[in-house]
N, C-alpha and C positions, 0 to 999 in steps of 0.2 A: 541306693548303692548299685554300682554297676554288676551286670550279670555275671561277669567273669570272676568277680570277687565273691559273689553269692555262691557260685559253683566250685570255688576253691581251685580255679584253673592255675597251675603251675607251670613254669617254663619246662620244655620238653614236649613230648608226644601225649596227646590225649585222644582217646578213641570215643566216638559217639555212636550208640547203637539203639535199637528199639523201634518204636512206631513212628508215625508221620510227624514231620517237623524237624528232622535231623538236619537237612540242608539249611533251613532257615536258621537253626540254631548256630551252625557253623559260621554262617555269614554274620550273624549278630555279634558273636564272640570275637571273629576276625576283626570286624571294624572297631570294636572297643580296644582290643589289644594292640591293633596297629597304630593307635595314636602315639605310642612310645616304643614300639617294638617291630622287628621283622616277623611276619607271621604267614604261614603257608596253609592252604586249605587243599585236602586231597582226599582220596579214597583207596581203600583196598579191594573194592568190588567194582561197581560202575556208577557214574553220576554224569549228569548234564554239566557242562561248563557254567560257572557262575555268570549271570548277565553282567555286563559292563565291568568285569574284573579281569585284568591281564592273567593270561594263562600260559604257563610254561609247558611246552610239549618235548622239550629237548633238555639234556643235561646242561648245555651251555646257557640256555635261557634262564635257568635257575640262578646264575651268578649275577644277574642284573640286580643293582641296587637302586634302580629308578623308582620301584614301588615298595612301600612297606607291607602291603597286603597283596598276595599272589595265590593263584591256584595253580596246580600242577596235575599233569596226568598224561597218559599215552592214549591217542585216539584209537577208537575201537573201529576197524574197517566196516564200512557200510552202515554206520550209525553216527549220531551226533554226540555219542557218549564218550566219556574218558574212563580208563582203568588206571591202576596204579601207576605212579610216576616212574620215569625211566632211571631212577637213582635209589639205591637202597635207603630204607627208613632210617637207619643209623646215620647215614651221611646227611640226610635231610635234617635230622635233629641237630646235627652240628653246624648247619648252615643258617638255621632259622632259630629265633628265640622261642617260638611256639609253632607246633605242627599240629593241627586239628584234622582228625581222620574220620570220615564216614566209613564205618566198618561193616554195615550190612544194608540191605534194602527191606522195605516194608510194602511195596506195591501201593502206596499211599493210604495204607490203612492204619488207623490210630493206635492199634494194639498189635502185638507181634510175639510170636513163639519162634524159636530158633531151631532149624534143622541141625543135623550133626555136623555139617560143614560150615555152619554160621556160629557166631560172627567171625569175621577175619580180622582178629584183633593183633595189631603189631606186638612183638615182643618187647619193643622199646616203650610201649605205653605205660605211663605212670599212673593213669586213671582212666576208668571206663564210666561214662555217663549214659544211662539208659533213658530214652525219651518215651514218655507215656502220653498218648492223646486222650484228653478228658472226654472228647466227643464220642469216644467209644463206649463210655459207661452208659447203661440203660438201652443199648442195642443188643440184638442177638450176636452171639459169638461168631456166627457164620458171616455176618456183615461187618463186624468191628475188628476182626483179627486177621492178620495174615498168617497163613497156616492154620486155619481155624481147627481142624481136627486134632492137631498137635497141642494147640493152646487149650482146648477142651479137655484132653487127656490129662494134660499137666495140672489143670485147674480142678479135675474131678467132676466135671459137668458135661452136658451134651452141647453139641454145636448150636441148638436151638434155644439154650438157656441164656439168660441175660448176662452180659459182662458187666462187672461190678468192681469195685475196689477190692472185695474179698477175692474174686477169681483173679485179678491181676496180681494181687500180692501172692497168691499161690504159685502163679507162673513164674514170677520174679524169684521166689524163695527156691523153687525147684531148679531153676537154671543156674542161679548164683554167679552170674556174669558181671555184675555192676558194683561199682563203689558208691555212686550217688544216682539218685532219680531226679529227672526234671519232668514235671507234668505240664504239658503245654495245653493251649486252647482253654485256658481258664479265664473266662470273661464274664462269668456271672457267679452268683453265690452258690448255687447248686454244685457247680464244677469245683469251686473252692472247698466246699464241704466234703466232696468226694475225695479230693486231693489230701485233705486232713485225715480222713477215714483210712486211706491208703497208707498214709505215714505211720499210723498208729499200729499197723499190722507189720511194719518193717523195722529193721534195726540199723538202717542207714540213713544218711541226710536225704531229705526230700525238700525240693523246691518247687513251687508252683508258679504259673504265670501266663502271661499273654505276650508272645514274641511281637504280635502285631501292635499291641499297645505299649509294650515295654513297661509292663507292670509285673512285680514279682512278690511272691508271699513265701516266707520261710515256715515250712510245716513241721519240720523236725531238725 
């Protein structure tokens, strides 16, 4: 089954938050959905443009019907990054069948705790999917998590303790930001077992898989 169906992606705006793998998830979902729909990839924070994908940096460019899959954003002066598109989110949702939004950053760490100003979830978002990187399990919180001190405090552990499904579940429950969980980097049986252990501790749908291999496992 396609990833978009497994994650229950509906028309409109979907926000993606959490640990490493968000950008790849956006691209994978976008390519699937664009087979029959107009799809926009964008951010409410900052991202690099998607390689080999047309990018609209003006309101006029968003009107192009040449491409089913498009990214959009406003160039950040002095960098190669993009910030939010030059058009309000509600208008984007009316122009495209699907709008997929990367709504926070994780400094390429597999796990993440959110500061008070994060994530930047659009009011129009009908669903929030939190990405968890399985490669963070079994490593010290100080190495695995973005904002490790905050992560440790929410989990009730120290930054030198080992990140595990139990600590991740504690952080996710404390934050309460998500509707679904996608556990990425699941390419071996220990990672799948950890994903199932995480799912048993949560009361939301959990999907695990490997974006690289395009293999997915329903955990709850």
